[in-house]
N, C-alpha and C positions, 0 to 999 in steps of 0.2 A: 634169406635174402631174396627170395623171387617175388615176396611182397614189396621190398624196397625198390625193384626193377620195375614192376607192376605201376607201382606210384608214380615213379619217375617218367615212365610212358605216359600216364594219363595227364600228368603236369604238361608234359610237350605237347600234346594233342590239344588241351585246352589252350596254350599258349598260341598255337597255329591258328585254332579256330578263332581267337579273339582277334589276331591279326588280320584274318581273312574277313570276318563278318563285320568288323568296325574300322573300316579303313579311313585313314586320315583323322583319327582321334589320338588322344592321349592313350588311351587304353591299347591301341594298335602300335603305337611307338615304343610303349612300355614292354609289350610282350616282344615285338620284333628285337629291341634292344637287350632283352634279357636272353632271347634265343641266341642271338649273335654272341653275346658274352659266355654263354653256355657253351657254344661251338669252339670259341677260340681257347677256352680253358681246357676243353677236351681235346682239342688238336695238341696241346701243350703235353696234356697227360700222355697221349698216344707217343709221342717223341720220348718222353721220359720214361715210361713203362714199355719202351719198345723190347729192351732186352728181356725183361720178364714174360712179355708175351710171346718172344720166341723160345724161351727156355719150357714153357709149359705145354704139355701134351697137348696136341690137336693144332687146328690151323692157325698159323700165326696171323693170317688177314681175317678170320674170324675173332680171334681175341682182340685185334686192332679195332675192328667194327665196334664190338661189344664196349670195348674202352670208350671210343669216341660217342656211343650212344649213352652208356650207362656210369661212364667213369668210375670214381672211386668204388662202387659195389661190385663192379667186375673186377677190378683189380683186387679187392679184398678176397674173391673167391678163387682167383689165381693164386695168390700167396697160400691160401688154405689147401689148394691142390699141391703145390710146391713142398709145403711143409709136411705133408701126408708122405709124400714121394721120399723126401729126406729122412724121415721116421723110420720109413719102411727099409731104406737101404742101410740105415744105421743097425736096426734089429738084425738084418741079414749079415753085417758084419762087412759090407763092401760100400 
């Protein structure tokens, strides 16, 4: 999953660089529109997965920030962590 997050971050950097270096062009408008759409989608994901962020061990704010930046990739990691916790509790009988 680290590779997916790294690629996601690189795509964000490329979109920002295109938007900054080619102002008032079609490419700039496309990259800004894409970044805006991703931000809105990830805000919705933060709201939708807020309960999972609160249940997962660690800082809720950190999990929400990572869901905002990486979206589905971080959510899948949180689900895997919670799955391990549930399986561990089931093995212990509690």
